[in-house]
C-alpha positions as CSV (number, residue, x, y, z in Angstrom):
1,M,-2.1,156.9,203.1
2,A,-2.9,156.7,206.4
3,G,-5.0,153.5,207.5
4,I,-3.6,151.4,204.3
5,A,-0.6,149.1,205.2
6,F,0.2,148.8,202.0
7,T,-0.2,150.6,199.4
8,P,1.4,149.7,196.0
9,K,2.0,151.9,192.8
10,L,2.9,151.1,189.6
11,S,3.5,153.4,187.1
12,A,5.3,152.7,183.3
13,D,7.5,155.9,183.8
14,D,11.1,154.9,184.9
15,S,12.0,157.7,187.7
16,L,10.4,158.5,190.9
17,P,6.8,161.0,190.8
18,C,8.5,164.6,189.6
19,D,6.8,168.0,188.8
20,R,5.3,167.0,185.5
21,P,4.9,170.7,184.7
22,N,8.4,171.4,185.4
23,L,9.9,169.7,182.8
24,S,9.0,172.2,180.3
25,K,9.9,175.2,182.5
26,G,12.7,175.3,184.9
27,Y,13.7,171.7,184.1
28,L,14.4,172.1,180.3
29,A,15.6,175.4,180.8
30,G,18.2,175.3,183.3
31,V,17.4,176.7,186.0
32,A,16.1,174.1,187.9
33,S,17.2,170.3,189.2
34,A,16.4,167.0,188.4
35,E,16.4,166.9,192.2
36,S,14.8,169.8,192.9
37,N,12.0,168.4,190.2
38,L,11.2,165.4,192.5
39,L,8.0,165.3,194.6
40,R,9.1,162.7,196.7
41,S,12.6,161.6,197.4
42,A,12.8,157.4,197.5
43,Q,13.3,157.9,201.6
44,F,9.5,159.1,201.6
45,Y,8.5,155.9,200.0
46,N,10.3,153.9,202.1
47,E,8.9,155.5,205.3
48,Q,5.0,155.6,204.5
49,K,4.9,151.9,203.1
50,I,4.3,153.2,199.7
51,D,5.9,150.0,197.3
52,L,6.7,152.1,193.8
53,H,7.1,149.7,191.0
54,L,8.6,151.9,188.0
55,G,9.1,151.1,184.7
56,G,6.7,147.9,184.1
57,R,3.2,148.6,182.7
58,V,-0.4,146.8,183.4
59,A,-1.6,144.8,181.2
60,A,-4.8,144.5,182.2
61,I,-7.2,144.8,185.2
62,D,-9.6,142.0,187.0
63,I,-12.5,144.1,188.4
64,H,-14.3,141.4,189.6
65,D,-11.2,139.1,191.3
66,G,-9.8,142.8,192.3
67,Q,-6.5,141.6,190.4
68,V,-3.4,143.6,188.2
69,E,-1.6,141.9,185.6
70,M,1.4,143.9,184.5
71,A,3.1,143.1,181.4
72,D,5.6,140.9,183.0
73,G,3.0,138.4,184.3
74,A,3.7,139.7,187.9
75,R,0.0,140.2,189.4
76,H,-1.2,142.2,192.3
77,A,-4.2,142.2,194.4
78,F,-6.1,145.2,195.7
79,G,-9.2,146.2,197.9
80,A,-9.3,149.5,195.8
81,L,-7.8,151.0,192.8
82,L,-6.8,154.1,191.4
83,L,-6.7,155.0,187.9
84,A,-3.7,157.6,187.5
85,T,-2.3,156.8,183.6
86,G,-2.6,160.6,182.6
87,A,-2.5,160.8,178.7
88,E,-0.6,160.4,175.8
89,P,0.8,163.4,173.1
90,V,-0.6,163.1,170.0
91,R,1.6,162.4,167.4
92,L,2.3,164.1,164.5
93,D,1.4,162.4,160.9
94,V,4.2,163.5,158.1
95,P,6.7,161.9,156.7
96,G,9.7,161.9,158.6
97,A,8.2,162.5,161.7
98,E,9.5,158.8,163.0
99,F,13.8,160.7,162.5
100,P,15.1,160.2,166.5
101,H,15.8,164.2,166.2
102,V,12.2,164.5,166.1
103,Y,11.1,164.9,170.5
104,Y,8.1,164.6,172.3
105,L,7.7,165.5,176.4
106,R,5.9,164.2,178.7
107,T,8.5,162.5,181.0
108,V,11.3,163.2,183.0
109,T,13.3,160.8,180.4
110,D,11.7,162.7,177.8
111,S,13.1,165.6,179.1
112,R,16.4,164.6,179.6
113,A,17.0,163.4,176.1
114,L,15.1,166.8,175.0
115,V,18.1,168.7,177.3
116,S,21.2,167.2,176.1
117,K,20.0,167.6,172.6
118,A,19.6,171.3,172.6
119,L,23.1,170.9,174.5
120,A,24.5,170.3,171.3
121,S,21.9,172.5,168.7
122,R,21.6,176.1,167.8
123,R,18.3,175.8,165.8
124,A,14.7,174.1,166.8
125,V,11.7,173.9,165.5
126,V,8.5,173.5,167.7
127,I,5.5,172.4,165.8
128,G,2.2,173.3,168.1
129,A,1.1,177.1,169.9
130,S,-0.3,175.8,172.8
131,F,0.9,175.6,176.3
132,I,3.7,172.5,175.4
133,G,4.7,174.2,172.5
134,L,5.1,178.2,173.8
135,E,6.4,176.6,177.7
136,V,9.2,174.6,175.5
137,A,9.9,177.9,173.2
138,A,10.4,179.3,176.2
139,S,12.6,177.1,177.7
140,L,14.7,176.7,174.8
141,R,15.3,180.2,174.0
142,A,16.6,180.0,178.1
143,R,19.3,178.2,176.0
144,N,19.8,180.9,173.2
145,I,18.2,178.1,170.8
146,D,16.9,179.7,167.9
147,V,13.4,179.1,168.4
148,H,10.7,179.1,165.1
149,V,6.9,177.6,166.0
150,V,4.4,176.8,163.9
151,G,1.2,176.5,165.0
152,R,-2.8,176.0,162.9
153,E,-3.9,179.0,164.7
154,T,-3.5,182.9,163.4
155,I,-3.4,184.2,167.2
156,P,-1.3,181.7,169.2
157,M,-3.7,180.6,173.1
158,E,-6.9,182.4,171.2
159,R,-9.0,179.7,171.9
160,I,-9.2,179.5,175.8
161,L,-7.6,182.7,176.4
162,G,-9.3,185.1,173.8
163,T,-7.4,187.4,171.4
164,D,-6.2,190.6,173.6
165,V,-3.8,187.6,175.7
166,G,-2.9,185.5,172.8
167,K,-1.4,188.5,170.8
168,F,0.1,189.9,174.3
169,I,1.5,186.1,174.3
170,R,2.7,186.4,170.8
171,K,4.3,189.5,171.8
172,L,6.0,188.6,174.5
173,H,8.1,185.8,172.8
174,E,8.7,187.4,169.8
175,D,10.3,190.2,172.2
176,N,12.3,187.3,173.4
177,G,13.6,186.0,170.4
178,V,11.1,183.9,168.5
179,T,10.0,183.7,165.1
180,F,6.5,182.3,164.7
181,H,4.6,180.8,161.2
182,L,1.3,180.6,161.8
183,G,-2.0,179.4,159.8
184,T,0.2,176.5,158.4
185,T,1.7,173.5,159.0
186,A,4.3,171.0,158.9
187,T,3.8,168.8,155.8
188,L,7.2,166.9,156.1
189,I,10.3,166.7,158.0
190,D,14.0,165.9,156.6
191,E,17.8,165.4,159.0
192,Q,18.1,169.3,158.8
193,S,14.5,170.9,158.3
194,V,10.7,171.3,158.6
195,T,9.2,171.7,155.3
196,L,5.6,173.8,155.5
197,K,2.2,173.6,153.8
198,N,2.7,177.2,153.4
199,G,5.9,176.5,151.6
200,D,8.3,177.8,153.8
201,K,11.4,175.6,154.6
202,L,12.6,175.9,158.4
203,Q,16.2,174.3,159.4
204,A,16.3,173.0,162.3
205,D,18.7,170.5,164.1
206,F,16.0,169.1,165.7
207,V,11.8,168.9,166.3
208,V,9.5,169.6,169.2
209,V,6.2,168.6,168.9
210,G,3.4,169.9,171.7
211,I,-0.1,169.6,169.4
212,G,-2.3,168.0,172.1
213,V,-2.8,164.7,174.5
214,R,-5.4,162.1,174.4
215,P,-6.2,160.3,177.7
216,E,-4.7,156.9,178.3
217,T,-8.4,155.1,178.1
218,A,-7.6,152.2,177.1
219,L,-6.5,150.3,179.9
220,A,-10.3,151.1,181.8
221,A,-11.9,150.1,178.7
222,R,-10.4,146.3,178.6
223,A,-11.9,146.4,182.0
224,G,-14.7,146.6,181.5
225,L,-15.4,150.5,183.5
226,A,-17.2,153.1,181.5
227,V,-15.2,155.6,179.4
228,D,-16.5,158.8,177.2
229,R,-13.9,160.8,176.0
230,G,-12.1,159.5,179.7
231,V,-12.9,157.3,182.5
232,T,-16.4,158.8,183.3
233,V,-17.1,158.9,187.6
234,N,-18.7,160.5,189.9
235,K,-18.5,163.5,192.1
236,Y,-16.4,161.2,194.8
237,L,-14.3,160.5,191.6
238,E,-15.3,156.8,191.8
239,A,-15.7,154.8,187.6
240,S,-18.6,152.9,186.9
241,A,-17.3,149.6,188.9
242,P,-16.9,149.7,193.0
243,R,-13.9,150.5,194.7
244,V,-12.5,151.3,191.4
245,F,-11.5,155.4,191.2
246,A,-9.7,157.3,188.9
247,A,-7.9,160.9,188.7
248,G,-5.7,163.4,186.6
249,D,-6.3,163.8,183.0
250,I,-8.5,160.3,182.8
251,A,-11.3,161.4,185.4
252,R,-14.5,163.5,183.5
253,W,-16.4,164.4,186.1
254,P,-19.3,166.4,187.0
255,D,-18.5,169.7,187.5
256,R,-20.5,171.2,191.0
257,L,-20.8,174.5,188.9
258,T,-23.1,173.9,185.1
259,G,-23.3,169.8,185.9
260,E,-21.6,168.8,182.8
261,S,-19.2,166.3,182.5
262,I,-16.1,167.7,182.3
263,R,-12.1,166.6,181.9
264,V,-8.8,168.6,182.4
265,E,-5.1,168.1,181.7
266,H,-3.8,169.7,184.1
267,F,-1.1,168.9,187.2
268,V,-3.5,170.6,189.8
269,V,-6.4,169.0,189.3
270,A,-4.5,165.7,189.3
271,E,-3.1,166.9,192.3
272,R,-7.0,167.8,194.4
273,Q,-8.6,164.7,192.6
274,G,-5.3,162.5,194.3
275,Q,-6.3,163.9,197.8
276,T,-9.5,162.9,197.6
277,A,-10.0,160.2,196.0
278,A,-7.4,158.8,198.9
279,R,-9.8,159.6,201.0
280,N,-12.7,158.7,199.5
281,I,-11.1,155.2,199.2
282,L,-10.5,155.7,203.3
283,G,-13.8,155.3,203.5
284,Q,-14.9,159.5,203.5
285,R,-17.8,160.0,200.9
286,E,-15.8,163.5,199.7
287,R,-17.3,164.9,197.1
288,F,-14.3,166.5,194.4
289,D,-16.1,170.5,194.1
290,A,-12.7,172.0,193.7
291,V,-12.3,175.0,191.3
292,P,-10.4,173.7,188.2
293,F,-7.2,176.2,187.9
294,F,-3.9,176.3,185.7
295,W,-1.5,178.2,185.1
296,T,1.5,179.1,182.3
297,E,5.1,180.5,182.9
298,Q,6.5,181.7,180.2
299,Y,9.5,183.9,180.7
300,D,9.5,185.9,183.7
301,F,5.8,186.2,183.0
302,S,2.9,183.5,184.3
303,L,-0.6,183.9,183.7
304,Q,-3.3,181.9,185.5
305,V,-6.8,180.5,184.8
306,V,-9.1,179.7,186.5
307,Q,-12.3,177.7,185.6
308,P,-11.8,178.7,183.0
309,E,-13.3,182.0,182.8
310,T,-11.2,184.2,185.2
311,I,-7.3,185.1,183.8
312,L,-5.3,186.3,186.3
313,R,-2.3,188.2,185.1
314,W,1.3,188.2,187.4
315,H,2.9,191.0,185.9
316,P,6.6,190.6,185.9
317,G,8.4,192.6,188.1
318,R,5.2,193.1,190.4
319,K,4.6,189.6,191.4
320,S,3.4,190.9,195.3
321,R,0.7,192.8,193.0
322,C,-1.6,190.5,192.1
323,R,-5.2,191.7,190.4
324,P,-7.1,189.8,187.8
325,A,-7.6,190.6,183.8
326,R,-10.5,189.7,181.7
327,D,-10.2,189.5,177.8
328,R,-12.8,191.6,176.5
329,R,-14.1,188.1,174.2
330,I,-13.3,186.2,177.6
331,K,-16.8,185.6,180.0
332,G,-15.4,186.6,182.8
333,R,-15.5,186.8,186.6
334,E,-13.0,188.6,189.0
335,A,-11.7,186.4,191.4
336,P,-9.0,189.2,193.5
337,C,-6.5,186.5,194.9
338,C,-3.0,185.7,194.8
339,P,-1.8,182.9,192.4
340,Q,0.2,182.1,194.2
341,R,-2.1,181.0,196.9
342,L,-4.1,178.5,194.8
343,R,-1.6,176.4,193.8
344,Q,-1.6,174.6,197.9
345,P,-0.9,172.7,198.4
346,P,1.7,172.8,195.9
347,R,3.5,169.2,196.4
348,A,0.2,166.8,196.8
349,I,1.0,163.0,195.7
350,C,-1.3,161.6,193.1
351,F,-1.1,157.9,193.7
């Protein structure tokens, strides 16, 4: 960051910062390389005097003394601190969920392991029929894996996107060879199958679980920061202690439209919050007021959602013509802008 001579970045991940949403999309499908998925090269961080500490976990934060303590005992002093610890996948709590062929997807390491398993497999069961689960299903179908999707809901993504869009997405997947098992849950996983609550038994070489995430707030809570289903921040993304900021999946901030405290678990929000927090660390008083936006890509179909009442549908084969599409069950407003522009700037780095 301009104006700061030395910027450490501490991460438990063992790889360089990457385009995390692509881990369930192009990278998993085999159409994007590991190199293309990096946000920046290692050389960039060196040139910008950003000191990356990868593969290390922060054990404690001393707000009063301005110190971060690592699990190995190392300490780092700070004048300002940005917490961007993200969210951790919710773990499936059924017998057999601990088997090594049961996968979760959050990091580059997770995605690499999943790709390796997919290359040697024919059948997969995906547990969870929301964004991650359906993106994983589409990517595995690109690798000619036989995919069965299990979900509690009766219509995929209906709670977020409404009935009509949910039915459209289900048909999209069925047209691409996915089999759905909805209105039920997994009750048992063994070495070769998944047993469902309705009695069905699905053969599986491996299982992918995508049933939601929880914000990683334990570190903030131990440090004495205000936590309420996320780290509570003000309109400048500043937490309850001076010179401490939070961004991304953990941040709960006052929405400029409703005044309510909200938390959004999507990459673009994290990118933009990182930019705002960085400028505020440098002394600006910039309110975070970007409209929350997220998207999903499945097969050759992309769908964009804004704040979250407006749905923009990007039709396959007509990517240059973008138009608003409103579900009857969603309180919506038209936003006639092109989805390609909504994500700008696409490669900002969150510290």
